[in-house]
ZAMARGU-4260 file (C-alpha; in steps of 0.2 Angstrom, whole numbers, plus 5000, padded with zeros to 4 digits):
<rodrens>
0) 5410/5477/5672 | 5407/5493/5680 | 5412/5508/5670 | 5420/5515/5685 | 5427/5500/5696
5) 5442/5500/5705 | 5445/5508/5722 | 5453/5525/5721 | 5472/5525/5725 | 5480/5536/5737
10) 5493/5550/5733 | 5506/5539/5738 | 5504/5526/5723 | 5521/5523/5715 | 5515/5526/5697
15) 5512/5545/5702 | 5530/5547/5699 | 5527/5545/5681 | 5514/5559/5683 | 5524/5574/5678
20) 5512/5588/5685 | 5507/5594/5702 | 5490/5584/5705 | 5480/5573/5695 | 5461/5577/5694
25) 5451/5566/5705 | 5445/5556/5691 | 5462/5555/5683 | 5468/5547/5700 | 5454/5535/5701
30) 5456/5530/5682 | 5475/5526/5686 | 5471/5516/5700 | 5458/5505/5690 | 5470/5504/5676
35) 5486/5500/5686 | 5475/5485/5694 | 5469/5478/5677 | 5488/5479/5671 | 5494/5469/5686
40) 5480/5455/5681 | 5484/5456/5662 | 5467/5463/5659 | 5463/5474/5645 | 5456/5490/5647
45) 5443/5501/5637 | 5444/5519/5643 | 5431/5533/5636 | 5435/5550/5642 | 5429/5565/5635
50) 5440/5581/5630 | 5450/5587/5646 | 5449/5569/5655 | 5469/5568/5654 | 5467/5551/5646
55) 5484/5550/5639 | 5493/5552/5657 | 5479/5542/5666 | 5485/5527/5655 | 5504/5531/5653
60) 5508/5533/5672 | 5502/5515/5678 | 5506/5507/5662 | 5525/5514/5664 | 5524/5509/5682
65) 5519/5491/5679 | 5532/5490/5665 | 5546/5496/5677 | 5542/5484/5690 | 5540/5469/5678
70) 5553/5472/5665 | 5541/5477/5650 | 5540/5490/5637 | 5525/5502/5634 | 5520/5507/5616
75) 5508/5520/5615 | 5501/5521/5597 | 5490/5532/5585 | 5485/5535/5568 | 5484/5554/5571
80) 5499/5564/5567 | 5495/5578/5580 | 5493/5566/5593 | 5511/5558/5590 | 5517/5575/5593
85) 5506/5577/5609 | 5513/5560/5615 | 5531/5566/5613 | 5528/5582/5623 | 5520/5571/5637
90) 5533/5558/5636 | 5547/5573/5637 | 5538/5580/5653 | 5539/5563/5661 | 5557/5562/5657
95) 5560/5579/5665 | 5551/5573/5680 | 5559/5555/5682 | 5571/5543/5674 | 5563/5538/5657
100) 5570/5531/5641 | 5557/5536/5627 | 5558/5534/5609 | 5547/5541/5595 | 5548/5528/5581
105) 5545/5531/5562 | 5544/5519/5548 | 5558/5517/5534 | 5550/5527/5521 | 5552/5544/5528
110) 5568/5540/5537 | 5579/5533/5523 | 5593/5544/5516 | 5595/5537/5499 | 5576/5533/5496
115) 5576/5515/5491 | 5562/5502/5494 | 5561/5488/5508 | 5568/5475/5499 | 5582/5484/5491
120) 5586/5492/5508 | 5586/5475/5516 | 5599/5468/5503 | 5610/5483/5505 | 5610/5482/5523
125) 5615/5462/5522 | 5628/5466/5510 | 5635/5480/5520 | 5635/5469/5536 | 5644/5456/5527
130) 5657/5468/5520 | 5661/5476/5537 | 5661/5459/5545 | 5674/5454/5530 | 5684/5469/5534
135) 5685/5465/5553 | 5690/5447/5549 | 5704/5454/5536 | 5710/5467/5551 | 5710/5452/5564
140) 5721/5442/5553 | 5732/5455/5548 | 5735/5458/5567 | 5737/5439/5570 | 5750/5438/5555
145) 5761/5452/5563 | 5761/5443/5579 | 5766/5427/5572 | 5780/5437/5561 | 5788/5444/5577
150) 5787/5426/5586 | 5794/5418/5570 | 5808/5431/5568 | 5813/5428/5586 | 5816/5409/5581
155) 5799/5402/5584 | 5797/5388/5570 | 5779/5385/5575 | 5775/5402/5573 | 5782/5403/5555
160) 5772/5388/5551 | 5756/5395/5559 | 5759/5412/5550 | 5759/5404/5533 | 5742/5396/5536
165) 5735/5414/5541 | 5742/5421/5526 | 5734/5409/5515 | 5719/5413/5525 | 5721/5432/5523
170) 5723/5429/5504 | 5706/5422/5503 | 5697/5436/5513 | 5706/5449/5502 | 5699/5441/5487
175) 5682/5442/5495 | 5684/5460/5500 | 5689/5463/5481 | 5673/5455/5475 | 5663/5468/5486
180) 5669/5481/5474 | 5655/5477/5461 | 5642/5474/5476 | 5629/5488/5481 | 5632/5494/5498
185) 5625/5508/5509 | 5638/5522/5514 | 5626/5528/5528 | 5624/5510/5536 | 5642/5507/5534
190) 5646/5522/5546 | 5633/5515/5557 | 5644/5499/5559 | 5661/5506/5559 | 5659/5523/5567
195) 5658/5527/5586 | 5639/5529/5590 | 5641/5532/5608 | 5637/5551/5606 | 5621/5548/5597
200) 5614/5537/5610 | 5619/5549/5624 | 5611/5562/5614 | 5596/5551/5609 | 5591/5547/5627
205) 5594/5564/5635 | 5577/5569/5628 | 5563/5562/5619 | 5568/5566/5600 | 5558/5568/5586
210) 5561/5556/5570 | 5565/5572/5561 | 5578/5578/5574 | 5586/5560/5573 | 5585/5561/5554
215) 5595/5577/5553 | 5608/5572/5566 | 5611/5556/5556 | 5612/5564/5540 | 5625/5577/5548
220) 5635/5562/5554 | 5633/5552/5537 | 5624/5538/5546 | 5607/5529/5543 | 5596/5537/5556
225) 5583/5523/5554 | 5593/5508/5558 | 5601/5520/5572 | 5583/5521/5578 | 5580/5503/5577
230) 5594/5500/5588 | 5589/5514/5600 | 5572/5506/5604 | 5578/5490/5611 | 5575/5490/5630
235) 5567/5507/5632 | 5553/5511/5643 | 5541/5520/5631 | 5540/5519/5611 | 5527/5531/5603
240) 5523/5525/5586 | 5509/5523/5572 | 5496/5510/5571 | 5504/5500/5558 | 5519/5494/5568
245) 5506/5485/5579 | 5492/5481/5566 | 5502/5474/5552 | 5507/5455/5558 | 5524/5455/5547
250) 5529/5473/5554 | 5524/5469/5572 | 5536/5453/5573 | 5550/5464/5567 | 5545/5478/5579
255) 5544/5466/5594 | 5561/5460/5589 | 5569/5477/5589 | 5562/5481/5606 | 5569/5466/5611
260) 5553/5460/5620 | 5541/5445/5616 | 5523/5451/5614 | 5519/5446/5632 | 5530/5459/5638
265) 5523/5473/5629 | 5509/5484/5636 | 5500/5493/5621 | 5491/5510/5623 | 5480/5513/5608
270) 5474/5532/5606 | 5459/5536/5597 | 5455/5518/5598 | 5438/5520/5589 | 5449/5520/5573
275) 5456/5503/5576 | 5442/5494/5567 | 5445/5503/5550 | 5464/5503/5553 | 5464/5484/5555
280) 5453/5481/5539 | 5466/5491/5530 | 5480/5482/5536 | 5472/5465/5533 | 5468/5470/5514
285) 5477/5460/5500 | 5476/5465/5482 | 5483/5459/5465 | 5481/5471/5449 | 5480/5465/5431
290) 5496/5475/5429 | 5505/5465/5442 | 5499/5449/5433 | 5505/5455/5417 | 5523/5459/5424
295) 5523/5442/5431 | 5519/5434/5413 | 5533/5445/5406 | 5545/5439/5419 | 5541/5420/5416
300) 5544/5423/5398 | 5561/5424/5400 | 5563/5410/5413 | 5570/5393/5408 | 5563/5381/5421
305) 5552/5365/5421 | 5540/5375/5432 | 5537/5390/5420 | 5522/5381/5410 | 5512/5378/5426
310) 5515/5395/5432 | 5511/5404/5416 | 5495/5393/5413 | 5487/5397/5430 | 5492/5415/5431
315) 5487/5420/5413 | 5471/5411/5416 | 5468/5421/5432 | 5472/5437/5422 | 5461/5433/5407
320) 5446/5430/5420 | 5449/5446/5430 | 5449/5456/5414 | 5434/5448/5407 | 5424/5449/5423
325) 5428/5467/5423 | 5423/5469/5405 | 5406/5460/5407 | 5402/5471/5422 | 5406/5487/5414
330) 5396/5482/5398 | 5382/5477/5407 | 5368/5487/5417 | 5373/5481/5434 | 5389/5490/5435
335) 5396/5508/5431 | 5397/5516/5414 | 5415/5512/5407 | 5417/5531/5402 | 5414/5536/5421
340) 5430/5526/5426 | 5443/5538/5432 | 5461/5536/5441 | 5452/5531/5456 | 5447/5513/5460
345) 5429/5510/5457 | 5421/5493/5464 | 5413/5481/5454 | 5399/5470/5461 | 5405/5451/5459
350) 5400/5443/5475 | 5385/5431/5475 | 5373/5426/5489 | 5376/5408/5486 | 5391/5400/5479
355) 5409/5408/5473 | 5411/5426/5466 | 5408/5429/5447 | 5429/5431/5445 | 5433/5415/5454
360) 5419/5406/5443 | 5426/5413/5428 | 5443/5407/5432 | 5437/5390/5435 | 5428/5389/5420
365) 5442/5394/5409 | 5456/5385/5417 | 5462/5368/5408 | 5477/5359/5415 | 5483/5345/5428
370) 5474/5355/5443 | 5474/5371/5449 | 5482/5367/5465 | 5496/5359/5459 | 5501/5371/5446
375) 5499/5385/5460 | 5511/5375/5470 | 5524/5375/5455 | 5521/5393/5453 | 5524/5397/5471
380) 5540/5388/5471 | 5547/5395/5455 | 5542/5412/5463 | 5553/5409/5478 | 5568/5402/5467
385) 5567/5418/5457 | 5566/5430/5472 | 5581/5421/5478 | 5590/5424/5462 | 5586/5442/5462
390) 5592/5444/5479 | 5609/5436/5475 | 5611/5446/5459 | 5609/5462/5468 | 5620/5457/5483
395) 5634/5452/5471 | 5633/5467/5460 | 5625/5459/5445 | 5612/5471/5445 | 5610/5490/5452
400) 5593/5488/5458 | 5584/5474/5468 | 5570/5467/5456 | 5554/5462/5465 | 5547/5444/5460
405) 5529/5447/5453 | 5527/5429/5450 | 5528/5425/5469 | 5516/5440/5472 | 5503/5434/5460
410) 5505/5416/5465 | 5504/5420/5485 | 5488/5431/5481 | 5479/5418/5470 | 5481/5404/5483
415) 5473/5415/5495 | 5460/5420/5484 | 5455/5402/5480 | 5457/5397/5499 | 5449/5411/5507
420) 5437/5420/5495 | 5421/5412/5502 | 5426/5412/5521 | 5413/5420/5532 | 5419/5438/5535
425) 5429/5440/5519 | 5423/5449/5504 | 5431/5446/5487 | 5431/5463/5476 | 5435/5468/5459
430) 5440/5486/5455 | 5443/5495/5441 | 5453/5511/5436 | 5460/5520/5422 | 5478/5523/5417
435) 5483/5541/5417 | 5478/5548/5400 | 5479/5564/5391 | 5460/5570/5395 | 5447/5564/5385
440) 5442/5561/5367 | 5428/5575/5365 | 5414/5563/5367 | 5415/5561/5386 | 5426/5546/5386
445) 5443/5547/5394 | 5459/5542/5387 | 5469/5528/5395 | 5467/5510/5396 | 5455/5503/5411
450) 5462/5489/5420 | 5457/5478/5435 | 5461/5473/5452 | 5457/5459/5463 | 5455/5461/5483
455) 5452/5450/5498 | 5442/5463/5510 | 5441/5458/5528 | 5426/5463/5535 | 5427/5459/5553
460) 5443/5466/5560 | 5443/5454/5575 | 5451/5441/5563 | 5466/5454/5563 | 5466/5461/5581
465) 5461/5446/5592 | 5478/5438/5589 | 5486/5455/5593 | 5477/5457/5609 | 5479/5440/5614
470) 5498/5440/5613 | 5501/5456/5622 | 5502/5457/5641 | 5488/5470/5641 | 5481/5484/5631
475) 5473/5501/5635 | 5462/5506/5622 | 5456/5524/5625 | 5446/5537/5615 | 5433/5550/5618
480) 5420/5540/5609 | 5423/5521/5613 | 5406/5517/5619 | 5396/5506/5618 | 5408/5495/5626
485) 5400/5479/5620 | 5402/5484/5601 | 5420/5488/5604 | 5423/5471/5613 | 5414/5461/5600
490) 5422/5470/5585 | 5440/5468/5591 | 5439/5453/5599 | 5442/5457/5617 | 5438/5446/5631
495) 5431/5453/5647 | 5440/5469/5648 | 5440/5482/5662 | 5429/5497/5656 | 5430/5515/5662
500) 5419/5530/5655 | 5421/5547/5662 | 5409/5562/5653 | 5414/5579/5650 | 5424/5586/5664
505) 5424/5605/5661 | 5411/5616/5669 | 5394/5612/5661 | 5388/5629/5661 | 5401/5634/5649
510) 5395/5624/5634 | 5378/5621/5626 | 5373/5608/5615 | 5357/5611/5604 | 5347/5598/5592
515) 5339/5609/5580 | 5321/5601/5575 | 5323/5606/5557 | 5322/5596/5542 | 5328/5577/5543
520) 5341/5578/5529 | 5340/5561/5522 | 5349/5560/5505 | 5333/5561/5495 | 5329/5578/5504
525) 5345/5587/5501 | 5341/5593/5484 | 5324/5601/5491 | 5324/5620/5490 | 5315/5623/5505
530) 5327/5612/5514 | 5342/5620/5509 | 5334/5636/5513 | 5331/5632/5531 | 5349/5624/5533
535) 5357/5639/5525 | 5347/5650/5537 | 5352/5640/5553 | 5371/5641/5548 | 5370/5659/5546
540) 5363/5661/5562 | 5375/5650/5570 | 5389/5660/5562 | 5382/5678/5566 | 5379/5673/5584
545) 5397/5666/5587 | 5410/5677/5594 | 5424/5669/5584 | 5424/5656/5572 | 5412/5643/5567
550) 5416/5625/5561 | 5402/5616/5549 | 5403/5597/5546 | 5393/5588/5533 | 5390/5571/5527
555) 5402/5574/5512 | 5413/5586/5504 | 5399/5589/5490 | 5388/5595/5503 | 5401/5606/5511
560) 5404/5614/5495 | 5385/5617/5492 | 5383/5627/5508 | 5400/5635/5505 | 5391/5643/5490
565) 5374/5646/5499 | 5380/5654/5515 | 5384/5673/5514 | 5390/5678/5532 | 5407/5678/5538
570) 5424/5673/5530 | 5420/5656/5522 | 5434/5643/5521 | 5430/5627/5510 | 5440/5611/5514
575) 5441/5600/5497 | 5452/5587/5490 | 5469/5592/5487 | 5469/5605/5499 | 5482/5605/5513
580) 5471/5603/5530 | 5485/5610/5540 | 5487/5626/5529 | 5467/5628/5529 | 5467/5625/5548
585) 5481/5638/5550 | 5472/5652/5540 | 5456/5649/5548 | 5462/5650/5566 | 5470/5667/5561
590) 5453/5674/5557 | 5440/5679/5571 | 5423/5678/5560 | 5427/5662/5548 | 5416/5648/5545
595) 5425/5632/5539 | 5415/5620/5528 | 5421/5601/5528 | 5416/5583/5527 | 5414/5574/5544
600) 5424/5560/5537 | 5439/5571/5533 | 5454/5574/5543 | 5448/5589/5553 | 5434/5579/5562
605) 5445/5571/5575 | 5462/5573/5583 | 5464/5593/5579 | 5460/5605/5593 | 5453/5622/5590
610) 5455/5631/5606 | 5446/5647/5611 | 5441/5659/5598 | 5450/5647/5585 | 5432/5639/5584
615) 5418/5644/5597 | 5404/5635/5589 | 5403/5619/5579 | 5388/5613/5568 | 5385/5595/5563
620) 5373/5596/5548 | 5363/5580/5544 | 5367/5563/5551 | 5383/5559/5541 | 5381/5540/5537
625) 5395/5534/5527 | 5392/5530/5508 | 5382/5513/5509 | 5392/5503/5495 | 5394/5485/5493
630) 5408/5484/5504 | 5398/5492/5518 | 5384/5480/5515 | 5396/5465/5515 | 5402/5472/5533
635) 5384/5473/5539 | 5380/5455/5533 | 5396/5449/5541 | 5392/5458/5557 | 5374/5450/5556
640) 5380/5434/5556 | 5393/5436/5570 | 5386/5446/5583 | 5369/5450/5592 | 5366/5468/5600
645) 5367/5469/5618 | 5350/5477/5622 | 5357/5485/5638 | 5370/5495/5626 | 5358/5497/5612
650) 5347/5510/5619 | 5339/5515/5602 | 5319/5510/5600 | 5320/5499/5587 | 5337/5489/5588
655) 5335/5470/5589 | 5345/5456/5585 | 5343/5456/5566 | 5349/5474/5566 | 5367/5470/5573
660) 5374/5474/5556 | 5367/5491/5553 | 5370/5495/5572 | 5388/5490/5573 | 5393/5494/5556
665) 5384/5510/5551 | 5375/5518/5566 | 5388/5518/5580 | 5403/5523/5569 | 5393/5537/5563
670) 5388/5543/5580 | 5406/5541/5585 | 5411/5552/5571 | 5398/5565/5576 | 5403/5565/5593
675) 5421/5567/5588 | 5417/5583/5578 | 5407/5591/5593 | 5423/5588/5604 | 5433/5600/5593
680) 5427/5614/5604 | 5427/5618/5622 | 5445/5610/5626 | 5448/5616/5643 | 5440/5622/5659
685) 5441/5641/5654 | 5435/5638/5636 | 5416/5640/5632 | 5406/5636/5616 | 5391/5629/5608
690) 5388/5612/5598 | 5374/5611/5586 | 5366/5596/5578 | 5357/5602/5564 | 5344/5587/5559
695) 5327/5582/5566 | 5334/5564/5569 | 5344/5571/5584 | 5329/5577/5593 | 5320/5569/5607
700) 5304/5570/5596 | 5312/5559/5583 | 5313/5545/5597 | 5294/5544/5597 | 5289/5549/5579
705) 5303/5543/5568 | 5307/5525/5575 | 5322/5518/5567 | 5328/5534/5559 | 5331/5542/5576
710) 5348/5542/5582 | 5349/5552/5599 | 5346/5535/5609 | 5363/5530/5602 | 5372/5544/5611
715) 5379/5540/5628 | 5366/5545/5642 | 5374/5560/5649 | 5376/5568/5632 | 5358/5565/5628
720) 5354/5573/5645 | 5362/5589/5641 | 5356/5591/5623 | 5342/5604/5622 | 5329/5603/5607
725) 5326/5619/5598 | 5316/5625/5583 | 5327/5632/5569 | 5321/5650/5572 | 5325/5650/5590
730) 5343/5644/5587 | 5350/5662/5587 | 5341/5668/5602 | 5348/5654/5612 | 5365/5656/5605
735) 5364/5674/5608 | 5359/5672/5627 | 5372/5659/5631 | 5386/5669/5623 | 5381/5686/5632
740) 5380/5675/5649 | 5399/5670/5645 | 5402/5689/5641 | 5409/5681/5625 | 5405/5697/5614
745) 5419/5710/5611 | 5407/5726/5611 | 5390/5726/5607 | 5382/5708/5603 | 5374/5705/5585
750) 5357/5707/5582 | 5347/5693/5580
</rodrens>
């Protein structure tokens, strides 16, 4: 479809009541009209808009209008905390301008006042509700017996007989209540059910409250803020939430129930939608550790049940096969050295090009018994029984903690592993890590035992997302880096969506984008002394010529640390593991000559604004391809089998159908990350700044001379058109001239 199809609406269009400012931009008005028409037809929308497009309101205004007209709810979702805060501000502005009920929703983990897990919370909630219902029944019976007593005292014989029956029933209820003395309940939720909550909901809907504000209000009232929030989202106009409320199938089902909406009555707006692909994979992953298997076997050892032997046989065989497979790979030459295994998960290659994976083969070779499927069914059935026993024991007060059933978890995973492990698009993985120890033994070997984990990794997110998008009324997926649209459609399983694309809306003369024709920073070249000297000089030139702070993004934290040590100008800031990104950003923006070194794959590469002098220049060093491990190769292989490249979308010189895996899984996500990083500067019409791509592969020359290694052709056409190629030694002069034209220097300009 056309990227800007749809007739521009007039200013009288009713959805403008949800636009809280004086006038939308022309492109914003056009986008709202197109989105409104698409939603009327139940059509999904892919909406790319550069910084300053006003994507959020362009999507929300028509979505809220359509929802108001048709009795639906709009859910806007993001995986970036800063964007959640921004959506709350936008929703509050809309609520100030027109009638709107909006709620910012957050999960239980950060809202629980007594810090218990999900299963335990569920048991507490059910028991507390039973207690309150029993107390209400007691109160009703007490009221009824008093009425009957008065009637019997007035001479009504039938009332006397009826009262006797009520008293018998009341005695039984009082015995039930006495039994609650030994059962675990939640005092916070109890007050939710018994206290007057009218004041809370009046307060909630009076503005768009943050989850922290809700938590504090509830804590002060002795109530459960999470349960109040769940009740408060029913029937509202707009909910702001995290991705997992929509991408996790189990959470999504409950979430829609809390909304009081069927999926077809929900309009979803996904922000930073280029991240949905990876987020969907994360929500689809299923894992089982060796530790959980051992806990399941310990659990079974204390069970007297005819199904126990089958469960022990099948689960112990899988545990032994998992340990043996990990040991074999670690002992061989194809895997990592065991001494290098630390407390982070390390993948081991167990997949085979033909046939089942090594873990499955080891399990099937070792298994003896009446049949895997039969014993797995018995194990799963026993797991369900044990889980029900744990639930009842906790609710009755026999135990103070709600026990998790490891047998059920292990049996369910093993059934999925055997049934789905060789499906197209599913990649079986074995990983290992080391238990926390006391350091090392002096010979380089760390202490702490190494244990394994099996994982079913979903390569193609369409398997998770297509059912979601197919069930909703419609979705708007928006991002500054959503193109190529054909790739997004394929990967997420969208069917003929409407597409809109708007390039940079701020004055073009207030920004410059330079592709520096220095060395091509292949991994094999990064240790070259001359390459490092060239990159260091270009970074120092960029920092010295910048009237304000400079952001420098690298392919990895290791490369960021390397140049943090090499560069000798400005005040240097290093983003590294264990450092608070928020605190680092705050220290950096307080400076006026800082240079921040970070990874493009870190948290500062997108969703974070650097306005004005906070960062005038951004430099992307190299083409930051992700680490090409076995998982990435599996994703590429899955994409190769599932997709063909649209030649109209794939403008790279050497892309062909056989390159779909590389194009979809590696090249496009990498360029999207790069474009996100470039968008950290020039954030308003009055702002100005320079974006630098420091690698020969970004240049026009590379398109002609470097073939498949060139990446400029993967950028949208308008971004390619405004990118100027420069030799490294000319970068400082180009930047000096630009910032002088912007009157950017406070005093005399720096000397090149």
